[in-house]
C-alpha positions as CSV (number, residue, x, y, z in Angstrom):
1,X,61.2,-14.0,5.9
2,X,60.4,-10.3,5.6
3,X,56.8,-9.5,5.3
4,X,55.6,-6.8,2.9
5,X,53.0,-4.5,4.2
6,X,50.6,-3.2,1.5
7,X,49.3,0.2,2.2
8,X,45.8,1.1,1.1
9,X,45.7,3.3,-1.8
10,X,43.9,6.5,-1.7
11,X,41.4,6.8,-4.6
12,X,42.5,9.4,-7.2
13,X,40.2,12.5,-7.1
14,X,37.6,12.5,-9.8
15,X,38.7,14.3,-13.1
16,X,36.6,17.0,-14.5
17,X,35.3,14.6,-17.1
18,X,34.2,12.1,-14.2
19,X,32.6,14.7,-11.9
20,X,28.8,15.0,-12.4
21,X,27.6,17.9,-14.4
22,X,25.4,20.7,-12.7
23,X,22.4,19.2,-14.5
24,X,23.2,15.7,-13.1
25,X,23.6,17.1,-9.6
26,X,20.3,18.8,-9.8
27,X,18.2,16.3,-11.7
28,X,19.9,13.0,-10.8
29,X,19.4,10.7,-13.8
30,X,19.8,12.9,-16.8
31,X,18.7,10.2,-19.3
32,X,16.0,11.3,-21.8
33,X,15.6,14.7,-20.2
34,X,14.0,16.1,-23.5
35,X,11.0,13.8,-22.8
36,X,11.0,13.6,-19.0
37,X,11.0,17.3,-18.2
38,X,8.1,18.2,-20.5
39,X,6.2,15.2,-19.3
40,X,6.7,16.1,-15.7
41,X,5.4,19.7,-16.3
42,X,2.5,18.4,-18.4
43,X,1.7,15.8,-15.8
44,X,1.6,18.2,-12.9
45,X,-0.4,20.8,-14.8
46,X,-3.0,18.2,-15.7
47,X,-3.1,16.9,-12.2
48,X,-3.9,20.4,-10.9
49,X,-6.5,20.9,-13.7
50,X,-8.2,17.6,-12.9
51,X,-8.5,18.7,-9.2
52,X,-10.1,21.9,-10.2
53,X,-12.5,20.2,-12.6
54,X,-13.6,17.8,-9.9
55,X,-14.2,20.5,-7.5
56,X,-16.4,22.3,-10.1
57,X,-18.5,19.1,-10.6
58,X,-19.8,19.7,-7.0
59,X,-20.1,16.0,-6.4
60,X,-17.3,15.4,-3.9
61,X,-13.5,15.6,-3.9
62,X,-10.6,13.3,-3.2
63,X,-9.7,13.0,0.5
64,X,-6.9,15.5,0.5
65,X,-8.9,18.1,-1.5
66,X,-11.8,17.7,0.9
67,X,-9.2,18.8,3.6
68,X,-7.9,21.6,1.3
69,X,-11.4,22.9,0.7
70,X,-12.3,22.8,4.4
71,X,-9.2,24.9,5.2
72,X,-10.3,27.4,2.5
73,X,-13.8,27.6,3.9
74,X,-12.5,28.0,7.5
75,X,-9.4,30.2,7.1
76,X,-9.7,31.8,3.8
77,X,-7.2,31.9,0.9
78,X,-7.8,29.8,-2.2
79,X,-8.0,26.0,-2.4
80,X,-4.9,25.9,-4.6
81,X,-3.1,28.0,-2.0
82,X,-3.9,25.3,0.6
83,X,-2.7,22.6,-1.8
84,X,0.6,24.3,-1.9
85,X,0.9,25.2,1.8
86,X,-0.1,21.7,2.8
87,X,2.4,20.2,0.3
88,X,5.2,22.2,1.7
89,X,4.2,21.2,5.3
90,X,4.0,17.5,4.4
91,X,7.4,17.8,2.8
92,X,8.8,19.0,6.2
93,X,7.7,15.8,7.7
94,X,10.1,14.0,5.3
95,X,13.0,15.3,7.4
96,X,12.6,13.0,10.4
97,X,11.7,10.2,8.0
98,X,15.0,10.8,6.2
99,X,13.3,11.0,2.8
100,X,15.1,12.8,0.0
101,X,12.9,14.8,-2.3
102,X,13.6,14.9,-6.0
103,X,13.0,17.8,-8.5
104,X,9.6,16.4,-9.2
105,X,8.7,16.6,-5.5
106,X,9.4,20.3,-5.3
107,X,7.7,21.0,-8.7
108,X,4.7,19.1,-7.3
109,X,4.4,21.5,-4.4
110,X,4.8,24.6,-6.6
111,X,2.8,23.7,-9.7
112,X,-0.4,21.7,-8.7
113,X,-2.1,24.3,-6.6
114,X,-1.5,27.0,-9.1
115,X,-2.8,24.9,-12.0
116,X,-5.9,24.1,-9.7
117,X,-6.6,27.8,-9.1
118,X,-6.2,28.7,-12.7
119,X,-8.6,26.1,-13.7
120,X,-11.2,27.2,-11.1
121,X,-10.9,30.8,-12.6
122,X,-11.7,29.8,-16.1
123,X,-14.1,26.9,-15.7
124,X,-17.6,27.5,-14.3
125,X,-19.9,24.9,-12.5
126,X,-22.1,23.2,-15.1
127,X,-25.8,23.3,-14.2
128,X,-27.4,20.0,-15.2
129,X,-26.7,17.0,-13.2
130,X,-25.6,14.8,-16.1
131,X,-23.0,17.4,-17.1
132,X,-21.7,17.4,-13.6
133,X,-21.4,13.7,-13.6
134,X,-19.6,13.8,-16.9
135,X,-17.2,16.4,-15.6
136,X,-16.6,14.4,-12.4
137,X,-15.8,11.2,-14.4
138,X,-13.6,13.0,-16.9
139,X,-11.6,14.7,-14.1
140,X,-10.9,11.3,-12.4
141,X,-9.7,9.8,-15.6
142,X,-7.6,12.9,-16.3
143,X,-6.1,12.6,-12.8
144,X,-5.1,9.0,-13.4
145,X,-3.5,10.0,-16.7
146,X,-1.7,12.9,-14.9
147,X,-0.5,10.6,-12.1
148,X,1.1,8.3,-14.7
149,X,2.7,11.2,-16.5
150,X,4.4,12.7,-13.5
151,X,5.3,9.5,-11.8
152,X,6.5,8.1,-15.2
153,X,8.9,11.1,-15.6
154,X,11.0,9.6,-12.8
155,X,11.8,12.8,-10.9
156,X,10.7,11.8,-7.5
157,X,7.4,11.2,-5.7
158,X,4.9,13.9,-4.7
159,X,5.1,15.0,-1.0
160,X,2.1,13.0,0.1
161,X,3.3,9.8,-1.6
162,X,6.7,10.3,-0.1
163,X,5.1,10.7,3.4
164,X,3.4,7.3,2.8
165,X,6.5,5.4,1.6
166,X,8.6,7.0,4.4
167,X,6.2,5.8,7.1
168,X,6.2,2.5,5.5
169,X,9.9,2.2,5.6
170,X,10.2,3.4,9.2
171,X,7.3,1.5,10.7
172,X,7.2,-1.6,8.6
173,X,3.5,-1.4,8.2
174,X,1.9,-2.1,4.8
175,X,1.6,0.7,2.2
176,X,-2.2,0.0,1.9
177,X,-2.6,0.4,5.7
178,X,-0.6,3.6,5.8
179,X,-2.2,5.1,2.8
180,X,-5.8,4.3,4.0
181,X,-5.0,5.7,7.4
182,X,-3.6,8.9,6.1
183,X,-6.5,9.5,3.7
184,X,-9.2,8.7,6.2
185,X,-7.6,11.1,8.6
186,X,-7.4,14.0,6.2
187,X,-10.9,13.1,4.9
188,X,-12.4,13.3,8.4
189,X,-10.7,16.5,9.2
190,X,-11.7,18.1,5.9
191,X,-15.4,17.1,6.5
192,X,-15.2,18.6,10.0
193,X,-13.9,21.8,8.4
194,X,-16.7,22.0,5.9
195,X,-15.1,20.2,2.9
196,X,-17.3,18.6,0.3
197,X,-17.4,14.7,0.4
198,X,-19.8,12.8,-1.8
199,X,-20.2,10.3,-4.6
200,X,-17.0,11.8,-6.2
201,X,-15.0,10.9,-3.2
202,X,-16.0,7.3,-3.4
203,X,-15.6,7.1,-7.2
204,X,-12.2,8.6,-6.9
205,X,-11.1,6.2,-4.1
206,X,-12.3,3.2,-6.2
207,X,-11.0,4.3,-9.6
208,X,-7.7,6.1,-9.1
209,X,-5.7,3.0,-8.3
210,X,-6.8,1.1,-11.5
211,X,-6.4,4.1,-13.6
212,X,-3.0,5.0,-12.5
213,X,-2.0,1.4,-12.9
214,X,-3.3,1.5,-16.5
215,X,-1.5,4.7,-17.5
216,X,1.8,4.2,-15.8
217,X,3.3,1.6,-18.1
218,X,2.5,3.7,-21.1
219,X,3.9,6.9,-19.5
220,X,7.1,5.6,-17.8
221,X,10.3,6.7,-19.4
222,X,12.7,3.9,-19.4
223,X,16.2,4.5,-17.8
224,X,19.3,4.4,-19.6
225,X,20.1,0.8,-18.6
226,X,16.6,-0.3,-19.7
227,X,17.0,1.3,-23.0
228,X,20.5,-0.3,-23.5
229,X,19.0,-3.7,-22.7
230,X,16.2,-3.3,-25.1
231,X,18.6,-2.2,-27.8
């Protein structure tokens, strides 16, 4: 009996209608862009604003900003400029970790430091201690909201968060251990360089996780699949 050999078929090339649009190639998931893009920009702007307000309180900074301020005091440039420079350098560390940045990752590097410097130009340091405490508390809450907004826009993690998840994937260590190790390292380096650590540093470390967890469900834009399931 003769046997029939079936040759594998070559997939037909995608038609123009099937090929992703330039927006899809650049942005990935294009669902709900009319909400997600403005939310990303607002979230990153508020994030930089909250960092500037926390610095103005004079009661301590989050670990990365202690490091950025230490660099500013040691090498010059503005704190916001160091936020941008360090973000870009951290992004380079994604290459050996095989992390892929999203549009939000790049926007994070470009926008947050600029928003921080602008805030520092227009907001002065309040004199009385109660006003400084209120400014510190308000900046931490604002940072939690900003975190929920930019992560909930689903355009990719910030460079520092991507470093954490990349190390987790490559080493198998827990996210908590890796994040704690990174932040303690930059905090110690920042203090040695002259950055300001204080009660605000502790308050931020204790509050930012619960605040981000509270705001994220309210700010996350559902995907097309999630929207269709709800419909």
